[in-house]
N, C-alpha and C positions, 0 to 999 in steps of 0.2 A: 636528735643530737642536742646536747646540752648547750645552753646559751651562757656566755661568759662576757661580762661587761667590766671594763676598767674605767673607774671614775676618779677624777681628781677632786676629792671632797674639800670644799672650802672651809676655812676657819669659821667657827660659829654655827656649823650645820650639824644636826643630830644624825647619827648613823642608823636612821629608821625612817619609815615612810609616813608616820603619823606623829603628832606632837607629844603624845603620851602624857606623863606626869610632869614634864619639864615646863609646862605653861603654854598658853595659847599663842604667843608671838614667836616661838622658836622656828627657825628654818629647818626643813627636813629634806630628805632625799627626793621626795615627790616634786620639789621645785626644780630639780635638775634632770631626773630620769623619769620619763613618762611611759616606760615599758611595763606591761602587765606581768605579774607573777615572777619577778626577780627579787632576790633578797640578799642582804649583805653576808658575805663569807667572812665573819669576824667583824670587829668594830674599830672605830677611831673615836676618841673622846671629842666632845663639841669643840674644845680648844686645841685640837690637833687637826692637821690637814694632810692632804696627799692621797696616796693610792688606797682605794677601797674597791674590792672586787665584789661584784654582784653576780648571782647565778640563779637559774631556775631549777637546778638539780640539787636536791638535799644531800646526796652522797658526795657530790663534788664540793658542796658547801662545807661539809664536815671535814673532808680531806684537806681543804685549804686552811680552815680555822683551827682544827684540833691540834694541840701541841704534840700529841703522840706521833704525828707524821713529820715533825721537826722541819717544816718548811721555813727557810730563812726569811726574816722580815728585816729590811734595812731602813734605818731612819737617819735623817740629817737633822742634827739637834744643835740649836744655839743654846749655850749654857752660860750662866753667870760666872764670872771669874776667868782666870787663865789656867785651864786644866793642865796638870803636869803628868809626867810618865807614871808616877806612882798611882795616881787616881785612875788612869787608863788601864793599868795592870790590874787594879782591883776589879774594874768592870769586866776584864777578860777572864778573871778567875771565878766570878760569880759573887753576887752581893747578898748578904743575909738581910732579908726583909721580914716583916711580921708574919707573912704567910710562907716562910721558908727561904732556903738558899736558891737564888736564880741559877739557871744553867750558865755555863761560861758564854761570854759574848765576844764577838769581834769588835774591837774599839780602836779608833785612830783619830787623831786630830787632823782636820782638813782646813783648807782655805775656805772663806765664805763662799757657799755655792751660789750659782746663778739661778735662784728661785724666783718665782712670780712674786709680786708685791703682796704683802698680807694686809688685809683690811679688817680691823685697824692694825697699823704697824706696831711692832714691838716698841715699847717705851725705851728711848735712849737715855742712859744716865751717864753723864760725863765722868763722874767720879768712880764708876764701877766698870771694870773691863768685862768683855765677853769674848767667847770664841766658839768655834763650830767643831763638832765631832761627828763621825759616821759610826753608828752603832748597829750591829746585826745580832738579832736574837732569834732563838728557835722555840720560843714559847710566847704566850700572850696573856699575861696576868693583867688585872685591872690597873691601869695607869703605871705599868711596869717601868717603862723607860724614864718617866718623870721621877718615880721613886728611886730608881737606880742612880740617876745623876745627883739627886738630892742626898743620897746616902754617902756619896763621895765628896760632898761639900760644894756641888755645882748645880744649883737649881736650874731646871729647864726654862728657857725664855720662849723658844719657838721649837715646834716639833712637826716635822714633815716626813711621812712615810714615803720613801722613794720606791721601794720594790718589795714584792712578795715572790719568792722563788725567782723565776726568770722574767716575770711580768714587771714592768716599770710604768711610772707616771710620766716618763719623758715625752715631751711634745703635747701634753694636755694642760690647758690653762684651768684655773679653778672653775669647777662646775661643768667642765667638758668631760665627755666620755667617748669610748670607742669599743667596738666588739673585739674580742680576742679569741684565740684558739687554745684548746687544752694542751698542756705540756705533758711530756712523759712523766710518769710517777704520780700524776694527780688524777688520772682517769679512775672511774669507778672500779 
């Protein structure tokens, strides 16, 4: 049976088990997950946080990470400025980026979510407003959410992946993990 681990990846941690070319002092998944032979199904940038799924099954890893399977990934995103309906609609329609048009996304403005504190915290600037959106995409290009919000004039300040498919990070503090079960449609 395949092993599936849900990890709340902290801010500043690489989505890999070794430091690689990022430098010697970078935190990696090895500091949080001491299980052998599990690997990330997809990635989160070092400056992003939230749900990262790890598995020991390459077929399951591909089905979770590969955009062909259109597994929804939901992000809670703090953006600079006061986002309006026109910008949200642009996100819903798809955003032209240098590597092509994104697929349509689900996008809505939300109240500030009750997330764990980030270390270090997002810098507060009294003269610049910010707000939160919930963004669900069905692909996973490099830094896609950040590039999408910047393209509509609202750079990302904080990015937390809340869910992938039916799996969520609910109840996990940064660095904590739990085992999960396979969902229908993700099995080999």
